[in-house]
N, C-alpha and C positions, 0 to 999 in steps of 0.2 A: 542406220547405225550411229550416225552423228547424234540424233535425237535421243537414242538409247543411252549413249555415253553421257550426254548432258543430264538426263534424268538421274543416272547413277551418281553423278557428281553432286547434284542438288540434294538428293536423298541422303548421301553420305554427310554433307555439310549440316543438314538439319538434324540428323541423328547425333552427330558429334557435338553440335552446339547445345543440344539439350542437356549435356553433361558438364557444360562450362558454367561456372558460377556467374550470376548476373553481374554486369559491370556496375549496376546501381546499388549493389550490396555495400553496406558500410559497417563500420565499427562505432558503436555509440557508447558513451560514458554514462553509466547509470548510478545515481546516488544510492548508497547503502549505509545506513547509520552504523557507527562503530559497534555499539552495543547490540545484543541480540533482541529481536522483537518477535518471538515465536507466537503463532506459527508462520508468520510472514517471512522471516529470515532468522538464521541462527548464527551463533559465534563461529569463528574459524575453528576447524577441527571437528565440528559436530557433523556426523554422517548424514543428518537430515538436511535437505536443501531449502525447504520452505516454499511458501506459496509464491513469493515474488520471483525467485529463481526458476521455479517450475513453469510459471506463466511465460517468462522470457525465453526459456528453453523451447517452449512450444511456438512462440513467436519467431524464433530463429529458424525453425523448420519451415515456417510459412513464408518468411521474407528473404531468407538467405543471409540476413545480417548477423553480426556477432556483437556481444555486449561485454564491456569491461565494467565491473562493479567497483565503485570507488567508496571505500570505507572511511568515513570521517564522522565526527560528532554532528548531531542534528543541526545546530546553528551554523556550523561550518559548511555543511552540505548545502544549506539554503544560500549561503554567501557564494559558494562555488557555482551554483546555478546562475545567480545574478551576474557573476563575472564571466559566464560562458565557459567555465572550466568543467562543467557537468552538462550533459545534453538532455538527460531525462530524469524526471522524478517519477518512479514507477507507479505510485498510488497517490493520487491527489484529488482535490476538489477546488474549484475557483474560490469558494467561500473561505477556505483555509489560507489562501495566498493573496487575498485582496489587497493587502498592504505591502506586498513584495515590490521591490524596485522594478523587476522584470516579471510581469504577471505570467507570461508564457502562453503557449497554445495547448489546447486540450484535445485528446482523442474522444471518441464516443464512450459513454459509460459501459463498463464491462462487469461491474459488481457493485455492491452497496456496502457501506460501513455503518454499522449500528452502534451507537453510543449508549452505554448503560451505566447505572450506578452500581458499583461493587460494594457490598456491605459485609462487615463482620457480622456473623449470624447473631451475635448477642445484641446487636443494635439494629437489626433488620427492620425496615419500614416498607410499607407498600408504596411509598412516595416514588414518583417517577419524574415529575416536573419541578422546576425551580421554585415556583410559588408554594409548593408543598414542603419545602425545606428551608424556609426563611429563617435566618439567624444561625444556620448550621455552618460548620466548617467542613469543606469538601476537598479531598485530595485532587490535585491536577498536575499536569506536566508543564514545567517551565517552557515558555515559548510556543505552546500549542494554542490554537484558536478553538473556542467553544461557542458556536453560533447560538445555541439555546440558552446556555448558562452565563455566557459572557456579560450581557448587560446587567445581570444580577450581581456579578462579582464587581463590576465597575461602579455600581451604585452603592455597594456596601451591604446590600440585602443578604448576600451570601459571602462567606469568607473563603478565599482560595488558599489552600496550603500546597504550595508548588514544590515539587521535587523534580529531579533531573530526568526520570524515566518511569515507565509503567512498572518495571520490575520492583523498583523501590516502593511504589504505591502499594503493590500487592503485599509486600513484606510488612509495611506499616499497618495496613488494614488487618492482616492476619494476626499480627501481634497485639491488636487492639489499641494501638497508638493513634489510629485514625478510625473513625466509625464508618466512613464511606469515602469512595473516590470515583471519579468519572473516568471511563476508559472504553476502548473498543471491545465489543462483545466477544469476537473470536479470540482475542488475546486473553480475556478474562476466563473464558471457558477452558482454554488450553492450559492456563496457569493452574486453575482449580484441579484439573485432571492430573497434571504433572506432579503437583504437590500432594495429591491425595487429600485435598481439603474440602471435599464435598459437603461435610457437615459443619464446616467452619466459615466458609465464604458463600455468599448468596448474591445473585445478580437480579437487578430489577428488569422490568420490561423495557424495551428500547425507548429512550427519551429523545433520540434524534437519529434520523437516518438520512444519509447523503449518498449520492452517486460517486463511484470511484472511477477515475480516468487516469490516463497517462498524461503527464505534463511535459511538454517539449520546450526547449529553449527556442526562441524565434529564429535562430540561425538554422534550425532543422525543420523549417516550415514544410519543405517538400516531403518530409517523412510522414506527416500526419495522415494523408490519404492512404498511403501504403499500409500503415499500421491499423487504420480503421477497417480496411478490407480484411486484414488478417484476424483482427479481433472478432469481426462478424462471423468468420468461418469457425473460430474456436468456440464461440458461444453457440452457434447453430449445431455443431457436432457434439456438444456436451463436454468438451475438453476443460473449459473453465470450471464448470460444476464439479467435474471429477477431481480436479486439483484441490479445490476447497474441501471437498468431502474427504479427501485423503488425510486431512489433518483434524477432522472433527470427530 
């Protein structure tokens, strides 16, 4: 009888504890730039959540953690990461942050970012690589790193026309005030679709492809392994692909 009661107590504890949130669960502060960057994230009030929030919602289910999205301008967001006021940059690559004061720690890759040249259809060229565009002016985003095109901008072989964000670049290219601009492929395709500009804007083949990872502040070192396991599960069961395809 004593052993039977002991079994019931242990079984009851195990059953109950399975419904108690893990004590290791945390709330992480995630940088989100103030301006929208569809399809990755959208302005406040937009019913669409975006790729970033959808991925982190899936991660929350896997890890039990919660996420506070901190909306600040791009440069301010990077400063907050360095200062430890933001824990996570949701989509990053070491090549983009090599000059950061706090390089950070990275998860395993879970997606890729393809960089393309967006053309006004009137000025479309088959050019993809910098050496094919020597002497040209190309739209860029202020503060961004361009691994392939960067050395050509620095040497003066190409001229960078820097604006504050991709939305402005699309507007300038669409209006013909810029012939071309460099940007993320998913952003460009989404913008063309949203604007109904299929005959006015054209994208090149990818000119640069980099792995996308989650960047953690060093103070969150212990979280990296947990997130890597969660990302592996989300990739293996097709969740990451489903999220991206939702916006394509």
